[in-house]
N, C-alpha and C positions, 0 to 999 in steps of 0.2 A: 852324909849321903853316900850310898854305895851304888855305883853305876854298873848296870848289866847291859852292855852295848855290843851289838853284833851277833854273829852266829855263836851259839853256845857249844863249847867243846871241852873235852878233858884237857888237862895240862895248863899251860900259862896263857895269858892273854897276848894278843899281838895283831898282826895283819896278814891275811891270806890273799894272794894275788887273784884268786878266783872268786872268793866269797867276801872279801873285804874285811872289816873289823871282826875280831874274834874275842868273845868273852870266855876266858879260860876259867874252868872251875877251881883250879888250884889257887890262882890269884884271888878269886872272889871269896873262897872259903877263908883265906888268910885275912882279907879285908873285913869280912863279917865277924870273925873271931876277935880281931883287934878292936872293933867297935863294941862288941859284947863285953870285952874285958875292961874297957875304959870307963871308969866310974863317973867321969865328967860328961859322958854322952847321955843326954836326956831323952833323945828320941832317934830312931833310925828310919830313914827313908830310902827305899830301894827304887832307884830310877831305872826303868826298863825300856829299852828300845831294841827289841830282838824278835826275829822271826822263828826262833827256836833253834834246834840243832840236835845234838846228842841227847838221847833219852837218859843215859846214865849220868852224864854231866849235869843235866837239869835236875835229876833226883838228888844228886850230891849237894847242889846249891839249895834246893828246897829243904833238905834235911837240916842244913846248917842254919837256915833262917828259922825253921821250926824250933830248933833247940834254943835259939836266941829269943824267940817269942815266948817260949814256955819258962825260960830261966828267970826272967824278970817281967812278970805280966803287967806291972805298972808302968813300964817304959814303952811308949808307943812304937809300933813297927807298922809302917805304912808303905804300900806299893804305889808308886807313881808311874803311870804308863804313858810313854811318849807316842811316837808315830806307830809303833808296832809292839804288840805283846801277844804273839800268836804261838800256838803249840807250846814248845818248851818255855817261851817267854811268859805265857800265861800260867804255865805249871809252876814256875818260880813265884809268880805273883800271889798265888793262892795260899802261900805260907803266911802272908800278912793278914791280920784281922780286918784291915781296912784297905780297900783298893780304890784309887782315884785314876780316872782316864780322861783324856781329851774327848770331845764329842766325835772327832773323826779318827780316833785311835783304832787301828785294826786289831780286834780283840777276839780271843777264843781259839778257834781252830783246835778244839779239844780232840786230839786224835794222834795217830802215829802211822808212819809208813816205813817200809824197809825194802831193800833190794841190793843189787850190786851191778857194777859195770863188768861185762864179760869181754875181756881183751885178748883171749887166747888166739882168735883168728888173726889179729894184728901181728902177733909174734910169729905166727906161721908164715905170714907174707914176707917178713923180713928174714926168714930162715932160722929163727930161734925155736928150739924145742924145749918144752917144759914138761918135766915128769915129777910127780909128787908121790910121796909115801905117807899115808896117814894111818893112824890107829884109832878106831872108833867110827861108827856108822856115819856120824855127821861132822867129823873132824874137818872136812874140807868145805864146810858150808860157805865160808867167806873167800874161797879161792876164786881169783878173777879169771882163771884159765878156762872155766867151763860153766854152763848154766847149772842151776840147782837140780839135784836129784829129787824125786818125789818125797823121799824121806826128809831131805834138807828143807824143802819148801814147806812141808808140814810142820817141821820144828820152828822155822822162822815165823809162820803164822801163829803157832802156839805162843811164842815169846811176845809177839805183838799184841795178841789178844789179852795176855796177862798184864802187860804194861797199860793197855788201854783201860782195862777194868780198874786198875789202880789209879789212873789219872781221873777217871770219872768219880771214883770214891773220894779222892782227895778234894775235888771240887765240891762234891755234895757236902762233905764235912765242913769245909771252909765257908761255903755260902749258905749253909744250913738249909739245904734243899733235899728233897727225896731223890734218890738215884735215878728214878724213872724220869723226873723232870730234867735232870742234867743231861740224860741221854737224848732228850728231845732237842737240846741246845748243842749237843756235841756232834760226833760223827764228822769232825773236820770242818764244821760250819764256821764261817768268819762273820763277825758282827762289827758294826761301828761302836765306838764308845757309848754313844747315845742309845743305841739299841741294847747294848750290853747292860746299861743302867736300867732300862725298862725290864729286862729279863732277870735282873738280880745278880749278874755276873760281876758287876762293880758297884761301889757304894755311892760315889759322887763323881761329878764332872768338874774338870779343871786341870791346871798344870802343876808344876812343881811347887809354886807358892801355895796353892790350895792344899796340896798334900802336907 
């Protein structure tokens, strides 16, 4: 059993004072690779309790699970969803050919959002002056000193649209659905596990034992 618990982020797992438990992609990739390489492992269950997090970290975990799934097709890979499998949590789950959810699991939220906190005004109030030198039109996109420029906002929207399309396509391929049908269920919508089962987003209802 590989546990994906908490906010999905790059790096190591741990605990964040603001967000709580962190599921680090680096540690999870190692755990998945260790399970894949162990000839005595007869099946792998990915136990997910996550509201999502970093799109990049989620994609890294998804890829490692997809490699594991394809390398030995006869070894079952099952996603077991606990309280939450939303956004990046569901993204990770669709790497598994079989998904099991509790009737009340918050499922789906197939979508992405982005933005930043602008703190430049706070620094001005305490007498701090920040000056930045950048090379490239959108190099300061993530700077907390100021809001997005029109060009930066357009670039961020382009990146989010690209990731969203990829998310929808992965779900469509995994769940064997037309993209148009997935889009009706996507758009950030959140379903219970029971609703997700009716819509074809999960295969069965139950807990870890069922998985």
